[in-house]
N, C-alpha and C positions, 0 to 999 in steps of 0.2 A: 683256515676253514672257515666255511659258513655255517654256523650253527642251524641245526633243522629245529624247527618249530616244533611243539610237541601237537599231537592229534587235538587236542582240545582249544587251543590258540588257534590252529588253523581252521577249525569248526564255527569258534567263535568270530575270527575274522571274517569266513564266507557267510553266516548269517548275519554279521553287522552289515555288511555290502548288498546284501537282499531282505529288507524289512519286510516287504509283502509276503514274502516264503516264510519268515520267521513269524508274522503276525498270523500267518495260514496255519502254520505246525500247532502256536498256541491257542487257537481258535477251535482245532479240528475235535478235540475230545468233548468240550462242551458243544458244541453243534451236533457232533454225533449223539451225541443221550438226547439232545433235545429232540434229533429227528427221529431217533427209536422209542423213545419213552413219549414224547407227546405227541409231534404230528403222525407217530406209528398209530399210538390209539386212535387217534381222531380218522384215519384214514380206515379202521379196523371198525371202527364205530359206522362211519358212513355204508361201508360194505354189508356189515351184519344188517343195518335196517333194508336191505333188499331182500333179504333171506326170510323163509316162514319156521313156525313150528309145527309139527304133526300133532293132529288134536287126539291122537289114541298112545304114541308112546311121548310124546313131549319134548322129544330131541330135533332140534334144529337141522331144516332141510335146506341146503344151499342150492336152490333153485331160484335165480332171478326173477323177482316181479316188482311190481309196484302196488300191491295188494295193501299192504301197511299203511302207505302212505294215502291210497285212497279211502281205508277205512278213517284215518286220522282227520281228515280233511271233510268227509261226508258226514261223518258222525257229531252231531250239535253238541253233544256230551263235551268232547276234546275240543270243540271250538270255542263252548264257554268257558271252559279250564284255561284255553290258551289267552283266551281276551281277559279272564281275571286273572291270570300271572303278568301278565305284559300291565294291565292296569294297575297292580300292586306296585310291580317295580317301578314305573314310571312315577305313583303316587308320594312313594317312599323317598324316592330322587327329590321330588319337589320339596315335600317336608323337612328332608334333611338341608336342602341347601337353604330354604326361610330359617331355619334353625343356626346352621353354622354360618351364615353371612354374618350377622352382627357379634358372633362371637370370635370369628375369624378377626372381624374389623379391631374389636378391643385388644385382642391380642396382638395385632401387627402394630397399629397405630396411636392406643391408647395408654397400654401397659410399660411400665419401663423394661430396662433389658432384663433386668433381675425376674420380675414377673414373668415376662414372657416365658422364659426358662422353665418356672414354676407350670405357668399355665400349660405350654406344651407337655411336659410330665403328665400333667392331672389329665390332658385328654388323652394320652397314650397309654393311661394305667387301665381303663376298662379292657383294653385288647390282650392283657396279660391274665385277664379271669377265662374262666370255662366258657365256651359259649352254650353249653347246657344249664349253667347255674344261674347265668343272667336270663334266660330263656325262661327256664321253671320260677326264677325270681318275679318275671311278670306276669305267669301265670297265677301265682299267687296273689300277686296284686289286683289283678282283673276279675279274681275269684268273686262269687257271691257275697261273700264275708272278706275281701279282700281290703286292703287298705283305700283303693280309689273308692269303693261303694262308701265307706265307712267315711271319706273326707264330704262325697256328695251328699250324702245323706241328710245332713241338716239343711241344705236348700230343697229337698224333695228331689233332687236329682239321682241317677244311678248310674254308674260307668257302662261301657259296651259290651260286656262280659267276652265270650268267647267267640272270635267268626273274622271275618276280613277286615274289620276295624281293628282287633288286638292285632290280627297278624301283619297290619301295617305300623301301629305305636310297637309294635316288638321289633319287627326290622329297622324301622327309623333309630331306635335305641340302637341298637346292634352295629348297624354302617355308618352312624354319624362321624366319628371319629375320621373314617375315610372321607369324608367330605369337607371336615374342619382344615385337615392339613394341606391339602390342596390350595385351598381358597387362602389361608395362611401366608402360605408361601408367594403364592401370587401376589398377595396385598402387601407384603413385606418388599417386593421389589417394586412396588407404585411409589414414584418419588414424590414426596411430601410437597415439592415445590410445586406441582402441577394442581394438587388440590389447592395450597395458597392461592396459586394464581390465578384458579378459579374465583375463590371469594374476592381476590383483589378487583376482578373484574365487574364484580357484582352478582354474582349466582349466589342462588340461596342453596340451604344445605341440598336439597331433593335434585335440583336440578344439578350440583355437582356430582351426586350420586349418579344421575342418570345418564349425562353426558361425559362423565370422567371416570368415575371411579369403576362401574358398570361395565364399561366397554373395554377397558383395560384389564379388568381382573375376569371376564368372560372366559376366556379358554381354561383359565384355571378352575372356575364353578363346572365346567364340561369336562374338564379332567377329572374330579370329586365325583362327577355323575358316571364315569364308567365304572369306576368301583361299585358305587350304590346301585346302579342300574342291575350288574352283571350279576353281583351276588344276589342280590333280590330274586332275578330271574332264574335262577339254579338254585335256589332254598326250596328245602322240603321239610325241615326238621321244626322249625319254628312254627309253621303252618299246623303239623301234627300236635305239637303242645298247646297252643292258644287257638288255632284256626277252628275248633269246632268239627262242624261237620265240611269244611271247605277243604278245598284241593286245588291243588297246583300242578305246574307240568313237573315238577320234582317227586311230588306224589304219585303221579302216574308213572314213571320211571320205574322207582322204589316197587310201587305194588308189582309190576309187571316182572322185576326182574325175581322177586322175592315168591309171593302166593300165588301167581297166574304163570310163573316159570316160562314168560314169555320172550327171550331175550331180545329174537328180532324186532318186536314192536316196541319193547323199551328203547332199542337204540334209534328206532324211528322219531320217537317222542323227543328224545335226547339231543336229536340234529334243530329241533326247532329252537331252540336257546341258541343254541351255536350258529343258526344263520342269522337269528335276529341279534346276535351281537355285533358279528361281519357286516351285518348292513350297517349297525348304527356307529362302528369304528369308522368307517367307510365315509359316512355323514360328517360326523364330527371331526375327522382330520384335515378337513378343508378350515376348522378353527383355530387351528395350531395348539389345541387339546393337547395332543398327544408329544408337543414339547415339552409340556408342563409336568408329565408324570417322572 
């Protein structure tokens, strides 16, 4: 008599013959969670942006209109805050790229394998500390009697105090590891033979950097910029701590959720960073940066 295979074995053989079905079942749970928790929340955000709030009761009115968007784009205050937010995010990205590249190059090309591991841990260590601890540490250093003014006072100079400059400094410090690590990974994949060949052909250091190193690691730089730009674009805590009277889009969202109790307008403002990042991702996709994430 022919032995009958147990159900578990028959099911295993069935799924072995159908790898696509097996993959679909394995990914169904995480994709369902992604669709409900993330994409569902974004859909709710976009829908709420077209609603309004009753000025007398404070209740959300589910009548569809573009009034919130008209207010957002017609009011010069919100336009200024939007431009300031984008400018700060872009400046933080540039500052981090300028600082991160030589650090990543030293880690990838100059340090020994043992030192590389130590330096990678050192770069990642600040990420284990609390965001608020680091932000308030910069508030202390940037204060009138802080460490920065103490260091600059003998030269007759003073620190930037609280404001946009302090916000850029703080955010640049907070997100610097997110720029260093992608660039380090990109430089580590860069063959040393290409750099050596450039030198053998008579290229000076700057020419080698401009013609060989920078083009090949540019996707890694752009990959790091996705983190620094997006994180700065949506931040509102650092500017609360060190920004003085300055505001960013995140602060407008926070204020309209709390004190103003205007959830639809908060949702409208929150769509601006989302749309900016979608456009940014569509642009940088052509550079191959997404392959470096």
